[in-house]
Each structure stands twice: as C-alpha cells, then as structure tokens.
The first five atom37 places (N, CA, C, CB, O) and aatype in JSON, in Angstrom:
{
  "aatype": [12, 19, 10, 13, 19, 0, 1, 10, 3, 11, 12, 3, 2, 10, 11, 3, 15, 5, 14, 4, 15, 8, 4, 18, 11, 19, 9, 11, 11, 10, 7, 9, 11, 11, 9, 19, 18, 15, 16, 3, 5, 2, 2, 18, 3, 18, 4, 11, 16, 19, 3, 18, 6, 14, 15, 15, 9, 15, 10, 7, 18, 15, 18, 9, 1, 3, 7, 18, 11, 11, 9, 16, 11, 11, 2],
  "atom_mask": [
    [1, 1, 1, 1, 1],
    [1, 1, 1, 1, 1],
    [1, 1, 1, 1, 1],
    [1, 1, 1, 1, 1],
    [1, 1, 1, 1, 1],
    [1, 1, 1, 1, 1],
    [1, 1, 1, 1, 1],
    [1, 1, 1, 1, 1],
    [1, 1, 1, 1, 1],
    [1, 1, 1, 1, 1],
    [1, 1, 1, 1, 1],
    [1, 1, 1, 1, 1],
    [1, 1, 1, 1, 1],
    [1, 1, 1, 1, 1],
    [1, 1, 1, 1, 1],
    [1, 1, 1, 1, 1],
    [1, 1, 1, 1, 1],
    [1, 1, 1, 1, 1],
    [1, 1, 1, 1, 1],
    [1, 1, 1, 1, 1],
    [1, 1, 1, 1, 1],
    [1, 1, 1, 1, 1],
    [1, 1, 1, 1, 1],
    [1, 1, 1, 1, 1],
    [1, 1, 1, 1, 1],
    [1, 1, 1, 1, 1],
    [1, 1, 1, 1, 1],
    [1, 1, 1, 1, 1],
    [1, 1, 1, 1, 1],
    [1, 1, 1, 1, 1],
    [1, 1, 1, 0, 1],
    [1, 1, 1, 1, 1],
    [1, 1, 1, 1, 1],
    [1, 1, 1, 1, 1],
    [1, 1, 1, 1, 1],
    [1, 1, 1, 1, 1],
    [1, 1, 1, 1, 1],
    [1, 1, 1, 1, 1],
    [1, 1, 1, 1, 1],
    [1, 1, 1, 1, 1],
    [1, 1, 1, 1, 1],
    [1, 1, 1, 1, 1],
    [1, 1, 1, 1, 1],
    [1, 1, 1, 1, 1],
    [1, 1, 1, 1, 1],
    [1, 1, 1, 1, 1],
    [1, 1, 1, 1, 1],
    [1, 1, 1, 1, 1],
    [1, 1, 1, 1, 1],
    [1, 1, 1, 1, 1],
    [1, 1, 1, 1, 1],
    [1, 1, 1, 1, 1],
    [1, 1, 1, 1, 1],
    [1, 1, 1, 1, 1],
    [1, 1, 1, 1, 1],
    [1, 1, 1, 1, 1],
    [1, 1, 1, 1, 1],
    [1, 1, 1, 1, 1],
    [1, 1, 1, 1, 1],
    [1, 1, 1, 0, 1],
    [1, 1, 1, 1, 1],
    [1, 1, 1, 1, 1],
    [1, 1, 1, 1, 1],
    [1, 1, 1, 1, 1],
    [1, 1, 1, 1, 1],
    [1, 1, 1, 1, 1],
    [1, 1, 1, 0, 1],
    [1, 1, 1, 1, 1],
    [1, 1, 1, 1, 1],
    [1, 1, 1, 1, 1],
    [1, 1, 1, 1, 1],
    [1, 1, 1, 1, 1],
    [1, 1, 1, 1, 1],
    [1, 1, 1, 1, 1],
    [1, 1, 1, 1, 1]
  ],
  "atom_positions": [
    [[53.79, 225.51, 200.69], [52.58, 226.29, 200.8], [51.79, 226.16, 199.49], [52.91, 227.77, 201.12], [52.36, 226.15, 198.4]],
    [[50.46, 226.08, 199.63], [49.57, 225.95, 198.48], [48.64, 227.16, 198.45], [48.75, 224.63, 198.55], [48.08, 227.56, 199.47]],
    [[48.48, 227.75, 197.26], [47.54, 228.85, 197.06], [46.3, 228.3, 196.39], [48.17, 230.01, 196.22], [46.39, 227.64, 195.36]],
    [[45.13, 228.57, 196.96], [43.85, 228.14, 196.41], [43.08, 229.38, 195.99], [43.04, 227.28, 197.44], [42.81, 230.26, 196.81]],
    [[42.72, 229.45, 194.68], [42.01, 230.61, 194.15], [40.73, 230.13, 193.48], [42.9, 231.42, 193.15], [40.77, 229.24, 192.62]],
    [[39.59, 230.7, 193.86], [38.31, 230.33, 193.24], [37.54, 231.6, 192.91], [37.48, 229.41, 194.18], [37.63, 232.61, 193.59]],
    [[36.78, 231.5, 191.84], [35.93, 232.62, 191.41], [34.56, 232.05, 191.09], [36.54, 233.38, 190.17], [34.45, 231.02, 190.42]],
    [[33.5, 232.72, 191.56], [32.13, 232.26, 191.34], [31.34, 233.31, 190.58], [31.44, 231.93, 192.67], [31.56, 234.51, 190.74]],
    [[30.4, 232.84, 189.73], [29.49, 233.79, 189.09], [28.26, 233.98, 189.98], [29.08, 233.29, 187.66], [28.22, 233.47, 191.1]],
    [[27.26, 234.7, 189.49], [26.06, 234.99, 190.28], [25.25, 233.75, 190.62], [25.19, 235.98, 189.55], [24.45, 233.75, 191.56]],
    [[25.44, 232.68, 189.85], [24.72, 231.43, 190.09], [25.57, 230.42, 190.88], [24.28, 230.81, 188.76], [25.21, 229.25, 190.97]],
    [[26.67, 230.88, 191.42], [27.61, 230.06, 192.2], [28.31, 228.98, 191.38], [26.88, 229.41, 193.35], [28.75, 227.96, 191.93]],
    [[28.42, 229.19, 190.07], [29.21, 228.3, 189.23], [30.66, 228.77, 189.26], [28.67, 228.26, 187.76], [30.93, 229.97, 189.31]],
    [[31.58, 227.83, 189.24], [32.99, 228.19, 189.21], [33.34, 228.85, 187.88], [33.87, 226.95, 189.45], [32.84, 228.46, 186.83]],
    [[34.2, 229.85, 187.94], [34.68, 230.54, 186.75], [36.21, 230.5, 186.76], [34.16, 232.01, 186.71], [36.83, 230.17, 187.77]],
    [[36.81, 230.84, 185.63], [38.26, 230.81, 185.49], [38.91, 231.78, 186.48], [38.68, 231.16, 184.05], [38.58, 232.97, 186.51]],
    [[39.84, 231.26, 187.27], [40.55, 232.12, 188.23], [42.06, 231.91, 188.14], [40.07, 231.83, 189.67], [42.78, 232.09, 189.12]],
    [[42.54, 231.54, 186.95], [43.98, 231.39, 186.78], [44.69, 232.69, 187.14], [44.32, 230.98, 185.33], [44.25, 233.76, 186.73]],
    [[45.77, 232.6, 187.89], [46.52, 233.82, 188.23], [47.09, 234.48, 186.97], [47.67, 233.49, 189.2], [47.57, 233.8, 186.06]],
    [[47.03, 235.81, 186.93], [47.59, 236.55, 185.8], [49.11, 236.63, 185.94], [46.97, 237.98, 185.7], [49.67, 236.17, 186.94]],
    [[49.76, 237.21, 184.96], [51.23, 237.27, 184.97], [51.75, 238.11, 186.14], [51.75, 237.84, 183.66], [52.79, 237.78, 186.71]],
    [[51.05, 239.18, 186.5], [51.49, 240.0, 187.64], [51.34, 239.21, 188.94], [50.66, 241.31, 187.71], [52.25, 239.21, 189.77]],
    [[50.21, 238.54, 189.12], [50.0, 237.73, 190.32], [51.04, 236.6, 190.41], [48.57, 237.13, 190.33], [51.52, 236.28, 191.5]],
    [[51.37, 236.02, 189.26], [52.35, 234.94, 189.25], [53.7, 235.41, 189.8], [52.52, 234.41, 187.82], [54.36, 234.67, 190.53]],
    [[54.11, 236.61, 189.46], [55.38, 237.14, 189.99], [55.33, 237.22, 191.51], [55.68, 238.53, 189.39], [56.31, 236.9, 192.18]],
    [[54.2, 237.66, 192.05], [54.04, 237.75, 193.5], [54.02, 236.36, 194.13], [52.75, 238.52, 193.86], [54.62, 236.15, 195.18]],
    [[53.34, 235.42, 193.49], [53.27, 234.04, 193.99], [54.67, 233.45, 194.08], [52.38, 233.18, 193.06], [55.01, 232.82, 195.09]],
    [[55.48, 233.64, 193.04], [56.86, 233.14, 193.07], [57.66, 233.8, 194.19], [57.55, 233.38, 191.73], [58.39, 233.13, 194.91]],
    [[57.52, 235.12, 194.32], [58.27, 235.87, 195.33], [57.92, 235.4, 196.74], [57.99, 237.37, 195.19], [58.78, 235.39, 197.62]],
    [[56.66, 235.01, 196.96], [56.22, 234.54, 198.27], [56.62, 233.1, 198.56], [54.72, 234.67, 198.38], [56.46, 232.62, 199.69]],
    [[57.14, 232.4, 197.56], [57.59, 231.03, 197.77], [56.48, 229.99, 197.78], [0.0, 0.0, 0.0], [56.65, 228.91, 198.35]],
    [[55.35, 230.31, 197.16], [54.24, 229.37, 197.09], [54.62, 228.26, 196.11], [52.91, 230.08, 196.64], [55.06, 228.53, 194.99]],
    [[54.45, 227.01, 196.55], [54.93, 225.86, 195.77], [53.9, 225.29, 194.8], [55.38, 224.78, 196.7], [54.27, 224.73, 193.78]],
    [[52.61, 225.43, 195.11], [51.57, 224.85, 194.27], [50.39, 225.82, 194.17], [51.1, 223.47, 194.82], [50.07, 226.52, 195.13]],
    [[49.75, 225.85, 192.99], [48.6, 226.72, 192.74], [47.4, 225.85, 192.37], [48.91, 227.76, 191.61], [47.49, 224.99, 191.49]],
    [[46.28, 226.07, 193.04], [45.01, 225.41, 192.72], [44.04, 226.52, 192.33], [44.45, 224.54, 193.94], [43.88, 227.49, 193.07]],
    [[43.39, 226.4, 191.15], [42.49, 227.46, 190.69], [41.27, 226.88, 189.99], [43.24, 228.41, 189.74], [41.32, 225.78, 189.43]],
    [[40.17, 227.63, 190.03], [38.94, 227.18, 189.4], [39.0, 227.42, 187.89], [37.72, 227.9, 190.01], [39.74, 228.28, 187.41]],
    [[38.19, 226.64, 187.15], [38.13, 226.75, 185.69], [36.7, 227.04, 185.25], [38.65, 225.45, 185.02], [35.76, 226.92, 186.05]],
    [[36.53, 227.43, 184.0], [35.19, 227.68, 183.44], [34.38, 226.4, 183.28], [35.31, 228.37, 182.1], [33.17, 226.46, 183.02]],
    [[35.01, 225.25, 183.42], [34.31, 223.97, 183.3], [33.75, 223.51, 184.65], [35.25, 222.91, 182.73], [33.45, 222.33, 184.84]],
    [[33.61, 224.46, 185.61], [33.07, 224.17, 186.93], [33.9, 223.11, 187.64], [31.61, 223.72, 186.83], [33.37, 222.19, 188.26]],
    [[35.22, 223.26, 187.54], [36.16, 222.3, 188.1], [37.37, 223.06, 188.64], [36.59, 221.25, 187.03], [37.4, 224.29, 188.61]],
    [[38.35, 222.32, 189.13], [39.6, 222.9, 189.59], [40.77, 222.3, 188.84], [39.77, 222.69, 191.11], [40.7, 221.15, 188.4]],
    [[41.82, 223.06, 188.69], [43.07, 222.59, 188.1], [44.18, 222.96, 189.07], [43.32, 223.21, 186.67], [44.01, 223.85, 189.91]],
    [[45.3, 222.28, 188.97], [46.41, 222.58, 189.87], [47.72, 222.29, 189.17], [46.31, 221.76, 191.17], [47.78, 221.52, 188.21]],
    [[48.78, 222.93, 189.66], [50.11, 222.69, 189.14], [51.14, 223.22, 190.12], [50.29, 223.33, 187.75], [50.82, 224.01, 191.01]],
    [[52.35, 222.78, 189.94], [53.45, 223.34, 190.7], [53.71, 224.74, 190.15], [54.74, 222.44, 190.62], [53.57, 224.98, 188.95]],
    [[54.08, 225.65, 191.02], [54.33, 227.02, 190.61], [55.4, 227.09, 189.52], [54.76, 227.87, 191.8], [55.28, 227.88, 188.58]],
    [[56.44, 226.27, 189.63], [57.52, 226.31, 188.63], [57.04, 225.86, 187.25], [58.68, 225.42, 189.08], [57.66, 226.2, 186.25]],
    [[55.92, 225.09, 187.18], [55.39, 224.61, 185.91], [54.3, 225.5, 185.33], [54.86, 223.21, 186.09], [53.88, 225.29, 184.19]],
    [[53.84, 226.49, 186.08], [52.74, 227.35, 185.65], [53.23, 228.39, 184.65], [52.08, 228.04, 186.86], [54.3, 228.97, 184.82]],
    [[52.43, 228.61, 183.6], [52.76, 229.63, 182.6], [51.59, 230.61, 182.48], [53.08, 228.97, 181.22], [50.59, 230.29, 181.84]],
    [[51.72, 231.79, 183.08], [50.62, 232.76, 182.99], [50.44, 233.23, 181.56], [50.89, 233.97, 183.91], [51.4, 233.36, 180.8]],
    [[49.17, 233.49, 181.19], [48.92, 233.87, 179.8], [48.24, 235.23, 179.65], [48.07, 232.83, 179.15], [47.93, 235.64, 178.53]],
    [[48.0, 235.93, 180.75], [47.28, 237.2, 180.62], [47.55, 238.13, 181.8], [45.79, 236.94, 180.5], [48.2, 237.77, 182.78]],
    [[47.04, 239.34, 181.65], [47.0, 240.3, 182.75], [45.52, 240.45, 183.11], [47.67, 241.71, 182.36], [44.69, 240.64, 182.21]],
    [[45.17, 240.38, 184.37], [43.77, 240.44, 184.77], [43.18, 241.83, 184.57], [43.63, 240.02, 186.23], [43.9, 242.83, 184.52]],
    [[41.84, 241.88, 184.46], [41.16, 243.16, 184.36], [41.39, 244.0, 185.61], [39.66, 242.96, 184.13], [41.55, 245.22, 185.52]],
    [[41.41, 243.35, 186.77], [41.65, 244.07, 188.02], [43.01, 244.74, 188.05], [0.0, 0.0, 0.0], [43.12, 245.9, 188.43]],
    [[44.04, 244.01, 187.64], [45.38, 244.61, 187.62], [45.46, 245.73, 186.58], [46.44, 243.53, 187.32], [46.09, 246.75, 186.83]],
    [[44.81, 245.54, 185.43], [44.8, 246.58, 184.4], [44.16, 247.86, 184.93], [44.06, 246.09, 183.14], [44.62, 248.96, 184.64]],
    [[43.09, 247.7, 185.7], [42.39, 248.84, 186.29], [43.31, 249.62, 187.22], [41.14, 248.37, 187.05], [43.35, 250.85, 187.17]],
    [[44.04, 248.92, 188.07], [44.98, 249.56, 188.99], [46.12, 250.21, 188.21], [45.53, 248.54, 190.02], [46.48, 251.36, 188.46]],
    [[46.69, 249.47, 187.28], [47.82, 249.96, 186.49], [47.48, 251.24, 185.73], [48.28, 248.89, 185.51], [48.31, 252.13, 185.59]],
    [[46.24, 251.31, 185.24], [45.82, 252.45, 184.42], [45.23, 253.59, 185.25], [44.81, 252.0, 183.4], [44.52, 254.44, 184.72]],
    [[45.51, 253.6, 186.53], [45.07, 254.71, 187.38], [43.59, 254.71, 187.69], [0.0, 0.0, 0.0], [42.97, 255.76, 187.84]],
    [[43.0, 253.51, 187.78], [41.59, 253.36, 188.15], [40.63, 253.96, 187.12], [41.33, 253.99, 189.49], [39.55, 254.42, 187.47]],
    [[41.04, 253.95, 185.86], [40.16, 254.41, 184.79], [39.25, 253.26, 184.38], [40.97, 254.94, 183.56], [39.66, 252.1, 184.38]],
    [[38.01, 253.59, 184.04], [37.04, 252.57, 183.66], [37.56, 251.79, 182.46], [35.67, 253.21, 183.35], [38.01, 252.37, 181.47]],
    [[37.48, 250.46, 182.55], [37.88, 249.6, 181.44], [36.7, 248.71, 181.08], [39.14, 248.75, 181.8], [35.83, 248.46, 181.9]],
    [[36.69, 248.25, 179.85], [35.65, 247.34, 179.41], [36.28, 246.03, 179.03], [34.84, 247.93, 178.24], [37.37, 245.98, 178.47]],
    [[35.57, 244.96, 179.34], [36.06, 243.62, 179.03], [35.88, 243.36, 177.54], [35.33, 242.55, 179.88], [34.81, 243.59, 176.99]],
    [[36.94, 242.87, 176.91], [36.89, 242.54, 175.49], [36.43, 241.1, 175.34], [38.27, 242.74, 174.8], [36.85, 240.23, 176.1]],
    [[35.55, 240.84, 174.36], [35.07, 239.47, 174.11], [35.98, 238.74, 173.19], [33.67, 239.48, 173.54], [35.74, 237.58, 172.87]]
  ]
}
C-alpha cells in the first residue's frame, strides 16, 4: 500500500507535506509500505516507510494534543 500526501497553498503551489512523527507511527501501524509527499520545491518525494525518518510534530497534531488551544507558527 502507498500513501500519497499533498499540500497546496492559496496559489495551488505544492507545499511540504512530510508526515510528522505522530503520523509516522500511525502509518507504520497501518502497514503502509511507501510514502509519497509534496515538497516546498513544488515537487514530490518518496521513500519506503522503513527508510523514512520523521523530523517534527505537525501544527495540527500540536493543536489537538494541547486541547485545541490557539497556537502560532514559529518562523
């Protein structure tokens, strides 16, 4: 099974949609073998799930984890 994740900005340009560390745990649990995701370079990248190394927690997951309290994106 392959997971395809894409994120678009308001101008329909591709943005980074790498799965966060929490999503990665779910992806592994579901037995997904390959991940395809959009990048900030208006392109796609892919890898086998076993080779993927998550590097962050998403803002969406942080929002849920923190009880739906307003969060601000850090630059």
